[in-house]
C-alpha positions as CSV (number, residue, x, y, z in Angstrom):
1,M,0.2,0.2,0.2
2,T,0.9,4.0,-0.6
3,V,0.2,7.0,0.1
4,F,0.1,8.7,-2.8
5,D,-2.8,8.9,-5.1
6,Y,-2.5,6.9,-8.6
7,E,-1.6,10.3,-10.5
8,T,1.2,11.4,-7.9
9,L,2.8,7.7,-8.4
10,K,2.8,8.3,-12.2
11,V,4.8,11.7,-12.0
12,I,6.9,9.8,-9.2
13,W,7.6,6.8,-11.6
14,W,8.2,9.3,-14.4
15,L,11.2,11.0,-12.2
16,L,12.6,7.5,-10.6
17,V,13.0,6.0,-14.3
18,G,15.0,9.4,-14.6
19,V,17.2,8.7,-11.8
20,L,17.4,5.5,-13.2
21,L,18.9,6.4,-16.2
22,V,21.2,9.3,-15.2
23,G,22.6,6.7,-12.9
24,F,22.8,4.2,-15.7
25,A,24.5,7.1,-17.8
26,I,27.1,8.4,-14.7
27,M,28.2,5.1,-13.6
28,D,27.8,2.8,-16.1
29,G,28.7,5.5,-18.7
30,H,32.2,6.3,-17.2
31,D,32.8,2.9,-17.5
32,M,31.8,2.7,-21.1
33,G,33.8,6.1,-21.5
34,V,36.8,4.4,-20.8
35,G,36.5,1.6,-23.2
36,T,35.8,3.8,-25.9
37,L,39.4,5.8,-25.4
38,L,41.2,2.6,-24.4
39,P,42.9,2.3,-28.0
40,F,43.7,5.6,-28.0
41,A,44.8,6.4,-24.7
42,G,47.0,3.5,-24.0
43,R,50.3,3.5,-26.5
44,N,51.3,-0.4,-25.4
45,D,50.5,-3.0,-23.5
46,E,51.4,-2.0,-19.7
47,E,49.4,1.5,-20.3
48,R,46.3,-0.3,-21.8
49,R,46.2,-2.5,-19.0
50,V,46.4,0.3,-16.7
51,I,43.5,1.9,-18.4
52,I,41.9,-1.2,-17.9
53,N,41.9,-1.9,-14.1
54,T,40.8,1.5,-13.5
55,V,37.5,0.3,-14.0
56,G,38.4,-3.3,-13.9
57,P,36.8,-3.6,-10.4
58,H,33.5,-1.9,-10.8
59,W,32.4,-2.4,-14.4
60,D,30.0,-5.5,-13.5
61,G,28.5,-4.1,-10.4
62,N,27.5,-0.4,-12.4
63,Q,25.7,-2.7,-14.6
64,V,23.2,-2.9,-12.0
65,W,21.6,0.2,-13.4
66,F,21.2,-0.7,-16.9
67,I,19.3,-3.8,-15.5
68,T,17.7,-1.7,-12.8
69,G,16.3,0.8,-15.5
70,G,15.6,-2.1,-17.9
71,G,13.4,-3.7,-14.9
72,A,12.2,-0.5,-14.3
73,I,10.4,0.4,-17.1
74,F,8.9,-2.9,-17.8
75,A,7.2,-3.1,-14.7
76,A,6.2,0.6,-14.7
77,W,5.6,1.5,-18.0
78,P,4.9,-2.1,-19.9
79,L,3.5,-0.5,-22.6
80,V,6.5,1.4,-23.2
81,Y,8.5,-1.7,-22.9
82,A,6.8,-3.7,-25.5
83,T,6.3,-1.0,-28.3
84,A,10.1,0.2,-27.7
85,F,11.3,-3.5,-28.2
86,S,9.5,-4.1,-30.8
87,G,10.0,-0.5,-33.0
88,F,14.2,-0.5,-31.6
89,Y,14.4,-4.5,-31.3
90,W,17.1,-4.4,-34.1
91,A,19.5,-1.4,-32.4
92,M,18.5,-3.3,-28.7
93,L,19.9,-6.6,-29.9
94,A,23.1,-4.1,-31.8
95,V,23.4,-3.1,-28.0
96,L,23.4,-6.3,-26.7
97,W,25.9,-7.9,-29.2
98,A,28.2,-4.9,-28.4
99,L,28.1,-5.3,-24.7
100,F,29.2,-8.8,-25.1
101,F,32.7,-7.7,-25.8
102,R,32.8,-6.6,-22.1
103,P,32.6,-9.4,-20.0
104,V,35.2,-11.6,-22.0
105,G,37.2,-8.9,-22.7
106,F,37.9,-7.6,-19.6
107,D,38.3,-11.3,-18.1
108,Y,40.3,-12.9,-21.2
109,R,42.1,-10.0,-22.7
110,S,45.3,-10.4,-20.3
111,K,45.6,-13.9,-19.7
112,I,47.5,-14.9,-23.0
113,H,50.6,-13.1,-23.7
114,N,50.3,-12.7,-27.2
115,A,49.9,-8.8,-29.2
116,T,47.2,-9.8,-31.8
117,W,45.1,-11.3,-29.0
118,R,45.7,-8.4,-26.7
119,S,45.0,-5.8,-29.6
120,V,41.9,-7.4,-30.5
121,W,39.9,-7.8,-27.4
122,D,40.9,-4.4,-26.5
123,W,39.1,-2.9,-29.6
124,G,36.3,-5.5,-28.9
125,L,36.2,-3.4,-25.5
126,F,36.0,-0.4,-27.3
127,V,33.3,-1.4,-29.4
128,G,31.4,-2.5,-25.8
129,G,32.3,1.0,-24.8
130,A,31.4,3.0,-27.9
131,V,28.4,1.9,-29.2
132,P,25.7,1.4,-26.8
133,P,26.2,5.1,-25.7
134,L,26.0,6.2,-29.9
135,I,22.4,3.8,-30.1
136,F,21.2,5.4,-26.6
137,G,21.6,8.8,-28.2
138,V,20.1,7.8,-31.8
139,A,17.0,6.5,-29.8
140,F,17.0,9.4,-28.0
141,G,16.8,11.5,-31.1
142,N,14.0,9.4,-32.4
143,L,11.9,10.1,-29.8
144,L,12.2,12.9,-30.3
145,Q,11.1,13.4,-33.8
146,G,7.9,11.0,-33.0
147,V,8.5,6.7,-33.3
148,P,6.0,5.3,-36.3
149,F,3.9,2.9,-34.5
150,H,0.0,2.4,-33.4
151,F,-2.0,0.2,-31.2
152,D,-4.9,-2.1,-32.5
153,S,-8.1,-2.2,-30.4
154,T,-7.0,-4.8,-28.3
155,L,-4.0,-2.8,-27.8
156,V,-1.0,-5.0,-29.5
157,P,1.8,-1.9,-30.5
158,Y,2.9,-2.5,-34.3
159,Y,5.9,-0.7,-35.3
160,T,5.6,0.6,-39.1
161,G,9.0,1.9,-39.7
162,S,12.6,0.0,-40.4
163,F,15.9,-0.2,-38.7
164,W,17.5,2.5,-41.2
165,Q,14.7,5.0,-40.8
166,L,16.0,5.1,-36.9
167,L,19.4,6.2,-38.5
168,N,17.9,9.4,-39.8
169,P,20.0,12.9,-39.2
170,F,19.0,14.6,-36.3
171,A,18.7,11.0,-34.8
172,L,22.8,10.3,-35.4
173,L,23.2,14.3,-34.2
174,A,21.7,12.9,-30.4
175,G,23.5,9.9,-31.1
176,V,26.9,11.9,-31.1
177,V,25.4,13.9,-27.9
178,G,25.0,10.7,-26.5
179,S,28.9,9.6,-27.8
180,A,30.9,12.6,-26.7
181,M,29.2,13.0,-23.4
182,I,30.3,9.4,-22.1
183,T,33.6,9.5,-24.0
184,A,34.1,12.8,-22.1
185,H,33.3,12.0,-18.8
186,G,35.2,8.3,-19.4
187,A,38.2,10.8,-20.0
188,I,37.6,12.9,-16.9
189,Y,37.7,9.9,-14.9
190,L,40.6,7.9,-16.3
191,A,42.5,11.4,-15.7
192,H,41.5,11.0,-11.7
193,R,43.0,7.5,-11.8
194,T,46.0,7.6,-13.2
195,E,49.1,9.9,-13.8
196,G,52.1,10.5,-16.6
197,D,51.2,10.2,-20.0
198,I,48.0,8.5,-19.9
199,Q,46.3,11.7,-17.5
200,R,47.6,13.8,-20.1
201,R,45.8,12.2,-23.0
202,A,43.0,11.3,-21.1
203,R,42.3,15.2,-19.8
204,T,43.1,16.1,-23.7
205,A,40.4,14.0,-24.5
206,A,38.1,15.0,-22.1
207,I,38.1,19.0,-23.1
208,G,37.6,17.6,-27.0
209,A,34.7,15.9,-25.8
210,G,33.4,18.1,-23.5
211,L,33.5,21.0,-26.3
212,L,32.3,18.1,-28.6
213,T,29.7,17.7,-26.2
214,L,28.3,21.5,-26.0
215,A,28.1,22.1,-29.7
216,A,26.1,18.8,-30.4
217,F,24.2,19.4,-27.8
218,S,23.3,23.1,-28.6
219,A,22.8,22.0,-32.5
220,A,20.2,19.8,-31.6
221,G,18.7,22.4,-29.1
222,A,18.2,24.9,-32.5
223,W,17.8,22.5,-34.7
224,L,14.3,21.3,-32.4
225,A,13.4,25.2,-31.9
226,L,13.7,25.5,-35.8
227,G,12.4,21.9,-37.0
228,D,8.8,20.7,-37.5
229,F,8.9,18.4,-33.8
230,G,7.0,18.7,-31.3
231,Y,3.6,17.0,-30.0
232,A,1.1,18.5,-27.5
233,I,-2.1,16.8,-25.7
234,T,-5.3,18.8,-27.3
235,S,-7.9,17.1,-25.4
236,V,-8.9,16.6,-21.5
237,V,-6.8,14.1,-19.9
238,D,-7.6,13.1,-16.4
239,A,-4.5,12.5,-14.7
240,G,-5.7,9.8,-11.6
241,A,-7.8,7.8,-14.4
242,L,-6.5,3.9,-15.2
243,P,-4.5,3.7,-18.4
244,N,-6.1,3.7,-22.1
245,P,-3.5,4.9,-24.4
246,L,-5.8,5.8,-26.9
247,A,-8.7,8.2,-24.8
248,K,-6.9,11.5,-26.3
249,Q,-6.0,13.3,-28.9
250,V,-3.0,14.4,-30.5
251,V,-1.5,16.7,-32.6
252,E,2.3,17.4,-34.2
253,Q,3.4,21.2,-33.5
254,S,6.1,22.6,-34.0
255,G,8.0,24.0,-31.0
256,A,5.7,22.1,-28.6
257,W,8.9,21.0,-26.4
258,F,9.5,24.0,-25.9
259,A,6.1,24.2,-24.1
260,N,6.6,23.5,-20.6
261,Y,10.1,25.4,-20.4
262,R,7.5,28.6,-21.5
263,K,4.9,27.5,-18.8
264,A,7.6,27.0,-15.9
265,P,10.4,29.3,-16.6
266,L,11.9,27.7,-13.8
267,T,12.7,24.4,-15.7
268,M,14.9,26.2,-17.5
269,A,17.5,25.4,-14.8
270,V,18.0,21.9,-16.0
271,P,19.2,22.9,-19.2
272,G,21.1,25.8,-17.7
273,L,22.8,22.7,-15.4
274,A,23.7,20.9,-18.5
275,Y,25.7,24.2,-20.0
276,A,27.3,24.8,-16.2
277,G,28.1,21.4,-15.2
278,M,29.9,20.7,-18.6
279,L,31.8,24.2,-18.8
280,A,32.9,23.3,-15.2
281,A,34.2,20.1,-15.7
282,L,36.4,21.3,-18.3
283,L,37.5,24.0,-16.7
284,L,38.7,22.1,-13.9
285,I,40.2,19.1,-15.2
286,A,42.2,21.8,-17.1
287,R,43.4,22.6,-13.6
288,G,43.9,19.3,-13.1
289,R,40.9,19.3,-10.3
290,T,39.7,15.3,-11.5
291,L,37.2,14.5,-8.6
292,S,35.8,17.7,-8.7
293,A,35.7,17.7,-13.0
294,F,34.2,14.0,-12.7
295,V,31.1,15.7,-10.3
296,A,30.6,18.6,-12.4
297,S,30.5,16.2,-15.6
298,S,28.5,14.2,-13.8
299,L,26.0,17.2,-13.1
300,A,26.0,17.8,-17.1
301,M,24.9,14.5,-17.6
302,T,22.1,15.0,-15.6
303,G,21.2,18.3,-17.2
304,I,21.1,16.9,-20.9
305,I,19.1,14.0,-20.0
306,G,16.8,16.1,-18.1
307,T,16.2,18.6,-20.9
308,A,15.4,15.4,-22.9
309,G,12.9,15.1,-20.2
310,V,11.4,18.1,-19.3
311,A,11.2,18.6,-22.9
312,M,9.0,16.1,-24.0
313,F,7.0,15.7,-20.6
314,P,4.4,13.9,-20.4
315,F,4.9,12.4,-23.0
316,V,7.3,8.8,-22.9
317,M,6.9,7.8,-26.7
318,P,5.2,9.7,-29.5
319,S,3.7,8.6,-32.4
320,S,4.5,9.5,-35.5
321,T,2.0,7.7,-37.6
322,V,-1.0,8.0,-35.1
323,P,-0.3,10.7,-32.9
324,G,-4.0,9.8,-30.4
325,A,-1.6,6.7,-29.8
326,S,1.1,8.4,-28.4
327,L,2.4,6.9,-25.0
328,T,2.8,9.5,-21.9
329,V,3.0,9.3,-18.1
330,W,-0.8,8.9,-17.5
331,D,-1.3,6.7,-20.0
332,A,0.9,3.6,-20.6
333,V,1.5,2.6,-16.7
334,S,1.1,-0.1,-14.6
335,S,-1.7,-0.6,-12.1
336,Q,-1.6,2.0,-9.1
337,R,-0.7,-1.1,-6.8
338,T,2.2,-2.3,-9.4
339,L,3.5,1.7,-8.4
340,G,3.2,1.5,-5.3
341,I,4.7,-1.6,-4.7
342,M,7.8,-0.9,-6.4
343,F,7.7,2.1,-5.1
344,W,8.4,0.8,-1.5
345,A,11.3,-1.4,-2.7
346,T,12.8,1.1,-4.7
347,L,13.2,3.0,-1.1
348,I,14.8,0.0,0.5
349,F,16.7,-1.0,-2.0
350,M,17.9,2.2,-3.6
351,P,20.1,3.0,-0.7
352,V,21.8,-0.3,-0.4
353,I,22.8,0.2,-4.1
354,V,24.1,3.2,-3.4
355,A,25.7,2.3,-0.4
356,Y,27.6,-0.7,-1.5
357,T,28.7,1.0,-4.8
358,S,30.3,3.9,-2.4
359,W,32.1,1.3,-0.2
360,A,33.5,-0.3,-3.4
361,Y,34.6,2.9,-4.6
362,K,36.6,3.7,-1.4
363,V,38.0,0.2,-1.1
364,M,38.9,0.4,-4.9
365,A,40.2,4.5,-4.8
366,G,43.8,5.5,-5.7
367,K,46.2,5.6,-8.7
368,V,46.5,3.0,-11.1
369,T,50.4,2.7,-12.2
370,T,52.4,0.4,-14.9
371,A,54.7,-0.3,-11.3
372,W,51.2,-1.9,-9.8
373,I,50.5,-3.6,-12.8
374,R,54.1,-5.3,-12.6
375,E,53.9,-6.2,-9.2
376,N,50.5,-7.6,-10.0
377,E,51.3,-9.4,-13.1
378,H,49.0,-12.4,-12.4
379,S,46.4,-10.7,-10.8
380,A,45.4,-7.9,-12.7
381,Y,43.3,-7.2,-15.9
């Protein structure tokens, strides 16, 4: 049972799913960013082992954010889960195929003293780090444009697009935003855990990727403002009613994604956080204050993801072919009891996840060096 009414629970779960997405971007994101930089920031085998060992003890624990996020969407927004996995099926498979390289890459890469063997796994870890953020960014770009799907009378979803339609210019720009921000975040973490030449290369990469993030994020915002993007609900919606995605009227409306910012000017603080956080991260990393830069980068990513969330609210997955079938916070959710039980489960277990993650990072804190790799030749990654 819960003390919240149905409407409040719907909003709470919109916020909680956002928290899980941000948590995934911050925690698993810096692992992926480090993997993206692996073949470039490490110039020899020892340097690459240093890079791998900065994230080796934590990467699999950070996967909990990815798994929990997917599980939360399945349980809280079942129609979104079903429709998204129909429309983005091949894209999601590409993410999973890329992620397959990570466990085997981390575990087997250094077990054989063979240059070709290790180089192959280095590039495998690069694929596992670089592909998922790009595809997730492309997915967000398509959500902002609307996804071609509709429902039949029994609410079975039908996706009418193709995989190649997902790779449109705006979605690819959103993919650049996702890829660049994750790479910048990973580079900052790498600079925090290393020293010498690796740290210098990581700092250079962080500045370059951070600037690219700001440029691509600004370009995407301008494109949304000038393009024919946006959806608006034109009928009265009972936010506390039982879910029915076909019981509303929706129209495509240019500039609709900026309506929430016009109605509530304080929400401009969210994109403001994206710019302020990234600029602060760049300034701090240039001065060598790596931990503060990591915090600032985390805030920037929160702002970037939050900007899309605030712009689309209450939409979660708009339909470009039948706008009235668009999925929203109000009509794509589970029952009130399900949301209530999940809320209390989250309230109990989320602090546990944060606590053990914090403990693990505290225990494994410190610089990873080539000397340490030599001393732990047979136990390090």
